[in-house]
N, C-alpha and C positions, 0 to 999 in steps of 0.2 A: 220598768226604769228606763226602757231603751230607747225611748220615744226623743228624737235629737231637738233640740231649741238652738232657741240661734237669737238670743240676748242679746241686746247690745252692752259692751263691758265697757265702762269706764276707768281707764287709770289715770291716778295722777300721783306727781314725783319729779324726782329730778331725771334731766335728761343730759348727759354731758360728756365726754370725752374722756375716756383711758388713756392715760400714757402708759405703756406695758414695757417696762425696764427689765432685762433680761437677767439671768446672771452674770451673763457677760458684761455688762452694761448698755446693751444694744437697746436702741428706742423706737417703740413702734406706737403710732394712732390708731386706735379702734374706738367706735362711737357706743358709746354705754350708757347706765348709769343704772339703776335696778328696775324703777318703774318702768323705763321706757323700753330694758330687755323684757319686761314683761309683756307689754302692749306688742312689742315686736313679736316676740313668741309666742303669742293668741293670736294674733294676725296671721304668722304662716303656718299655724294650725287652722286656718281657716274661721274663725271669727269675728261677727262685728268689731274692731276696736278703735277705742279712740284714748287720746293721750291728753292730759293737760299738763304742761311743763314750762320751763322759764327760760328762755331761750332770746339770743343777742341775735341781732344780722349780721353776724361776722362769719368769719371764714371756718370756722367751726359749727357754728349756728345753721351756715347752709349745710353743711356736708351733713347734719343729725337730720334736718328736714329732710331730706332729699334720702336720708338711709331709710325714716320712716314712712315716706310717702309710698317710696319702692317697695315698701311690707305692706301699704293699704292702710296703715295707721294716719286717721284722721289726727291733726292738732288741732285743741278746741279752740275758738277766740280766747285772746289774751295772753297766749302760749307765746309770743314773742316781743314780750316788753322789759325783758332783762337789758342792764348796757355789754353784759360779757355774757359768755358761753362758759358756763362751769364745768372744772375738767377735776379726774382725781389719779392720780400717777400707781400704779400696782406694782411693786415692787418682787419679782420672782425670786423664789428659792430656787436650789439645785433639783426641788423634787415638784416644781411649778405650781404652787400653794403663792398666792399673792397675800400681800400687804400692802395697804391702802395710803395716802395723804391726800387732802381736798382741797381745793380752790372752789369753794362754792356758796352762791347766793341762790336764794328761794324766796318768793312771794305766791301768795295766792288769790287773784282775785273772786270775784261771785261766780257759781256757776249754775249752769243751766242740766237741771235731772232730768229733762223730760226725755220719754224713752229709752234712759237707761236702767239696765235691768241687772247689774252686778258693776259695784265699785271696787278694783282693785286700789290699795295707798300702803304704805310702810317707808321702811328705809331711813335716808335725812331727811324725806320728805313731812314725816311728822315730828320732827325735832327740831330739824332749822326754824328759829324764827326768823323774821317776822310771819312765815308761812307753816310751821307746824300747829299751831292755836286753830289757823282756820281749817286744817285737815281733819284733827280731831273732831269740829263742828261739822264738817262734811259727812264724815261718817255716820254722824247723827240722823244727819237731817235725809240722807241715803236710806239709812233702814225705817225711818219715820214716811220717806215715799213708796216704799214696798221695796227696793232693793234688795237683794243679798251683799255680803260685806267680806271683803278679804285683807288678811293684814300680814304683812311680813319684817319684824322688827330690826334683820341685817343689821343689828350691832356693828357699832364704828365708834371704837374709844375713842378714836383723832378727834370725832368733831360731839361726841356723846358725852364725854366728862367721864365720871369713875361711876360704877353701877348704881350707887347711891341713888344719882343725880340723875339716869338716865328711867331708873326705876318705874317711880311717878307716872312717867308718861306711857312709857310701853303697856303699862298695865290698865292704862284710861282706855288706849286704844283696841285692849282687846275686850275691853268691856263694852266696847260697840261693833263687836267682829261677827260674824259666823263659821267662817273657817281664817285657820290662823297657821303660817309655817315659819319655822324656825332653825337653826343650825344647830348643832350641838354646841358647838363654839360660842353662839348665844345664849343659849342654857348656862353654859359655864362659866363664861363673863357674868353675866346678871344673879346668878345662885349657887357660885361656889363648888362645893359639892353633892347638891342634892341631886339624886335619884332623878335621871332624866322620865320616869312616868310618872315619879309624885309630883313633878312640875307638869306635865300635861295636864296631872288629872285637878291641880289647881288652877290651872289657868281655864280649864272647863267650866269651873265652878262660876268664872268671873261672867259668861256670855259664850264663848264660842261652842259652835256643834262638832268640831271638829277640830284639833289639836294636834299638827303633824310636824314631827321634826327629823332630821336630816341628820346620817350619822356616820357621812362618808361612805368607807366601805364595809360597813356594817348593813350598810343599808337603811332606812325608813323605819320608825313607829310611828304609828296613828294611832288614836284614841277617841271613840265617840263618846259624847261628854254623856248623851241622855239615855244610853244603854250602859256605861260602864266600858265595850269593847273596846280592845287594843287590839291590832295588826300589824306585823312586821314583815317585812320581803327582804331578801337577797339584794346585795347590789349587784349591777351589772359587770363583769371581768373587764375593760377597757385599758387601754395604752392612753394614760393622760399626757396632754399638751401643756395644759392649764385648768385652772379651777376658775380663770374668770367668767363670770357669766352663767356657773354650774346651777346656784341655788335661784336664780332667776330663770331659770329653762327648767326646773322642778316643778318653781311654783305654775310657769305659764300651762305646765302639761300636765298638772294637777286640775288648775283651773277647769281646762279644756275637756279632762274628762268627766270632772263632776257637773260642766256645764251639756256635755253628751247625753248624761245619764240620768238629765233635770234636777239634779240636787242641788243647784244654784242657778238665779236669772229671775228671783222674784221669789214672795213670798208664801206662795204656792210650792217652790222648791223648797224654801229653808223650813214647811215642815215635812216632806219628803226627806230632807236631810236628817229631821231628826228623828225619822224613824229609821232611817237606814241603818243595816245590817253591817257587818265584817265585810260579807260576801258582796256586798251594793258596791262597795267603797275598793274595790280590790282593782276592777278596770281604772280606776284614775289613779291610784297607785300606782299601777305598770306602766301608764304613759308617762306618768312624773320619772320615774326611775331611768327611763326610756330614753326620754327630751335631755335628761342631763347628763347621762351618758351619753349620746350624741357631740351634747356640747363641748363636755371634756376632751374629749378625741379634737379638739380644733382649734384653734389659737384662736382669743377671742371671745366674743360672746355670742357665738353663732348661731343662729336661730333653726333648727330641724321642720320642714312641712312633714305632712300625715307621709306621705310619698317618702321620705326619707326614713321614715321611722320603720315602715316595711323593707 
């Protein structure tokens, strides 16, 4: 499983401007959006990375394009059709933890899956209409075309409404995924007091071969649904500047590690993931922890390279 594979990864979802408001009221703008952060994170780690987004030809849109292209992310055709570029305002508390308000528009046109080995999506892209339903259909099309699929629900109650409203769509996406990453906050919002491992097992029955739940300072919990194996790793100790983009950096690191070990990137990789052991999984989890730890030590959704991690 050590053979390096370089399948093209297509990430589908929002690219937007993060307006970060510090506890003292200072405001700073960073390029962001959960799927865009993952696409950048993968490119920074050396993977061929494409992004389907919904940007406008305005100041924020041009800044986002320059940021994405600077990392080597290729924007797909139709990504520049919006009337305005979306934004998310992140309000930081005294510990650097962010809560969000959104000004978001999202549509998805026809997609070319030719040459794509892995599709990643999630967050608001799979929820906000009219683009959300098209994303769900695209996930099914990608799997039929032989690509592996990953999903991050990245729950945002401000736009998703009540848990009962969001749960059906999220579980629909789970049923079209091979790998799912969620935060402890996502799980608690969706299922109240349900034990995390019980939720991971139930999600695994819907389709995903790997379910990973990040738990902040407790480190991630990973469940392999085919074997029933569970892996837990400790978090790294790091001085937190803010948590903006931390989950996206973890997702990029996880996908990078799985791609490197041949556990994602096509139908054969899916079968290797189905047979994977806890030991096979650990390198990807360790990379995910390392990328997230690097990001929280810096302002905004910073993305590390392989050299940064060493």
